[in-house]
N, C-alpha and C positions, 0 to 999 in steps of 0.2 A: 458842614452839617453834622450834627451829633446823632449817633444811633444808640439805642438802648441795647445793652448787652444782654443776651439771653442768660437767664439764671440756670444753674445746674439743676436737674430734676431732684426733687426731694424724695428720699427713700423713707416713706412714712413707716414702713413695717420692718426696717432694718433693725431697729432697737428691739422690737418684740422677738424677732427671729434669734438674735444674739442671746436674749434673755432665756429663751426656751432651750437653746443649745447648752447654755451654761447650767440651767436647772437639770437638764437631762444628765450632764456629766457629773454634777454633784450627787444626783440620785444613784447613779451607777457606782460612784465612789463610796457612797454611804452603804449601799448594798454589799459592796466588796468588803468593807471594813466591819460591818455588823450584819452578817447574813441571817442569823437566827432572828434577830429583831425585825429585819425587813420582811422575812417570810411570814412571821407571825402577824405583822401589821397588814400584809397583803391578804392573808386568809381572813382576818377580822373584817376588812373592808368588803371582800368579795362574798362572804357567806350570806349576807342578806340578799344579794343579787342572785345567788344560786338558789336560795329558798324560793324567791319570787318566781324564778324560771321554772322550778319543779312544780310549784303550785299551779302555774298557768298552763304548762305543757302536759302534766301528768294525765289529766282527764282525756286529752286527745290521744295520747299513746295507749291508754287503757281501752278506748273505743276501738282503735285500730287493732289492738291485740285481740279484743273480744271477737270482732268480725272475722279476723284471720283464723283464730282458733275454731270458731263455730263452723265456718265454711270448710275448714280442713276436716273436722269431725264428720260433717254431713257427707262430704265427698268420699271419705274413707268408708263410712257406713254403707253408702249406696254401692260402692265398689265391692265390698264384702258380700252384701246381699245378692248382687248380681252374680258374683262368682259362685255362691252356694246354689243359686237357682240354676245356673248353667251346668253345674256338676250333677244336680238331680236330673235335669233333662237329658244329659249325656248317658246317665245310667239307664233311664227309661228307654232312650233311643237304642242303646245296646241290647236291652232285653227284648224290645220290639223286633229288631232285626234278627236276633237269634231265633225268636219264636217264629218269625215269618219264614226263615230258612227251613225250619223243621216242618212247618205246615206245607210249604211248597214240595218238600220231598215226599210227604205223606199223601198229598192231594193232587199231584200231577195227573192229568187225564180227565179232570172234572167228573169224578165218579158220582153217579146219581144217588148212591147210598150215603153220601156225606151231607151234613147239615148246611154246608156252604158250597158255593160255586166259585172256583178260582178264576179270576179274570185278569187279563193283561190291561194295563192302562195305556190307551192309545194316544190320548192327548191330555195335557194339563196346562195350567197357566205358564206362560202368557199365550199359549196357542189355543186354549179353550177359555170360555167366559170365567171371570174372576171367581176363585175358590170353587171350581167344578172340575170334574174328570169326565172324559169320554172313555168308556170301557168296551171290550170286545165281546160282550154277551148281551143278549136281548130276549125278547119274548119267546123265540124258538128254543132258547136254552132254559126256559122255566123262570125267567126273571119277570117280576111284576112291579108296578108303580108302588112306591112306599117301602120297598124292601130295604133293609138295613145293610150298610156297607162298612166293612172293617178293614184295618190294616194288620190286625193280628186277632187271635181268638177273643181277646178281652178289651180291645181298643176300637171303639166305633167312631167313624169320622163323618158319616152323612147318610143320606137316603137317596133312592132312585127317584128322579123327578121327571124324566122323560125316557121313552123307550121306543125302539124299532125292533124288527125281527132279529137283528144281529148286533146291535149296539145299544148302549144306554148312557144317559147323562146322570152323573152323581153330583148332587149338590151338597157340599160340606156344611156342617153346622156353623162354621166360621164365616160363611157367606154374609156379606154386609147387609143383605135384605132379610136375613133369616132370624128366627127366634126359636129356641129349643128349651123345653122344660127339662130340668135336671134335678137330681137329688144329691145333697151334700153327704158324702159317705160317712163322715165322723158323727154327724148329729141326726141325719135322716130328714132334715128340713128340705122343702122343695122350693126351687127358684126357677125363673125364666132367664136364660142366658141370651144375649144379643151378639150376633156376629160382627166382628170388626174387620174381617179379611186377613189374609196371610196366616191362617191357622190360629187366629186369636179370637177370643170372645171376651165380653165384659158383663158386669153386673153391678147395678147401683143399689145399695141397701143402707138402712140407718147405721150410724156409727157404732151402736152397741150390738149389732148383729155378730153372732159368734162365727166368724170366718177368719182363718189365719193363713199365713204363707204355707204353701205345700198341701193345703186341703185339696181333696179329689172330688170332682163332680161326676156322677154316674148317670147313665141313660136309664130312665125309669121303666123297668120291666122286671119280671120275676127273677131272671138271671141277669143282674145289672152288668153293664159294660162301662168302661171308663170313657168319658168325653174329654176331660182335660184336668189340669191341676193349676192352682193359684201360684202365679209367679211374681205378682206385684199388687200392693194395696195402696191406693192414693187417698190419703186422708187430708182434706182441706179444713184448716182450723176455722174458716169462716162459714162452713157448711155443716149441716147436721147429718149429711150423708157421706158415704165413702164409696169409691169405685174399686171394684175387684176385677183384676185382669187375669184371664185364664188362657192357657196355651194347650193346644192339642199335643199330646206326647208323641215323641218320635219325629223323624224327618219326613213329614207327610208328603211334601212335594217332590221328593226324590224316589218315592216308592214305585216299583215297576208292576206290582201285583196288588190286587185288593180281593176281599172275600165278600161275596154277596150272599146274604142269608136267604135260604129257600123258604117258601111258604110252608 
């Protein structure tokens, strides 16, 4: 019986591989013998590809750079503004504490011939209702509902809202349920401030209203006292209004004494 012999496998790509190797060797030899010509030819062939790459990719790189640069500028600007605001508040805080110390030295004993009654703060947040103080003077000490309460001679923080013979509840202007009329010191314009809590207040006004960072709002009376100063202005490009954020000066919630104005 005769059997067919298996034919050896044909290497269909062997010739192509050998040709590529030979071509590669010839190109390297040519580049070695004529380096300047080879370099010039390579640059000539590659230049259109580089141009196409730049045309296609440059807009995307510009967009990335634009957003990166803009975000960096916004972040740096907000950081600087916050730093300036903090420095201003620290200065106010220092002045308030210095003045408070002098007042305490002069008014210890609650003399009846002074315009204010010195009172110790018995309770404050979180142990008393939000943005309120409990103080250790009441009706027996000459305190009445609506009396103004200060943390220094010229910084007013709230009003007496509840009273017993020996204690009183002080509601701060920054209380979330409260509104307080105030006068802008620089222009004399009147506004109604809304409490935000945490010794902060806000005001929404048209964009063209003349209010700037650092402006001071005063309690409206013959001898005005400071309520707070502007520390941030939020201007939304889609709205015709802007929000003004005001902070009560000084470290209100760490104060140990307040001054209640007598009738």
